[in-house]
C-alpha positions in Angstrom: 10.8 14.6 1.3 12.1 16.1 4.5 10.3 13.4 6.5 12.5 10.5 4.8 11.1 8.1 2.5 9.7 6.0 5.3 7.0 8.5 5.7 6.1 8.3 1.6 6.0 5.1 1.9 3.4 4.5 4.6 1.0 6.9 2.0 1.7 4.9 -1.0 -1.2 4.8 -3.0 -3.4 6.5 0.0 -5.0 9.8 0.5 -2.4 11.7 2.5 -4.6 14.9 3.1 -5.2 13.7 7.1 -1.6 13.3 7.6 -0.7 16.2 5.7 -3.6 18.9 7.8 -2.6 16.9 10.5 1.1 18.2 11.0 0.5 21.7 10.5 2.3 22.5 7.2 2.9 26.2 6.1 1.4 27.9 3.9 4.5 27.9 2.1 4.9 23.9 1.6 0.7 24.0 1.0 1.8 26.4 -1.9 4.6 23.9 -3.6 1.9 21.4 -3.4 0.2 23.0 -6.4 3.5 23.6 -8.1 4.3 19.9 -8.0 1.0 18.3 -8.8 1.3 16.5 -11.9 -1.9 14.6 -11.8 -4.8 12.8 -9.8 -5.4 9.0 -10.4 -8.2 7.7 -11.0 -7.3 4.0 -9.2 -4.5 4.1 -6.9 -4.7 0.6 -5.9 -2.8 -0.9 -8.5 -0.1 1.9 -8.2 0.0 1.5 -4.5 0.8 -2.5 -4.7 3.6 -1.7 -7.3 5.6 0.6 -5.3 5.1 -1.1 -2.1 6.7 -4.3 -4.4 9.2 -2.0 -5.9 10.5 -0.5 -2.2 10.1 -3.5 -0.7 7.2 -2.0 1.8 5.1 -4.2 3.7 
């Protein structure tokens, strides 16, 4: 991600919709979302904790 890994870590396990929308991404970036979507998590709390642990994010 051009915003860097810190930005991804900030939103790890969270809904990043508002952050994405607030930035004002281009229509091309919005199209890319569909291309890279591999699924949706039902319970992200467990994955968020794992990602933060693996990346030593507090």
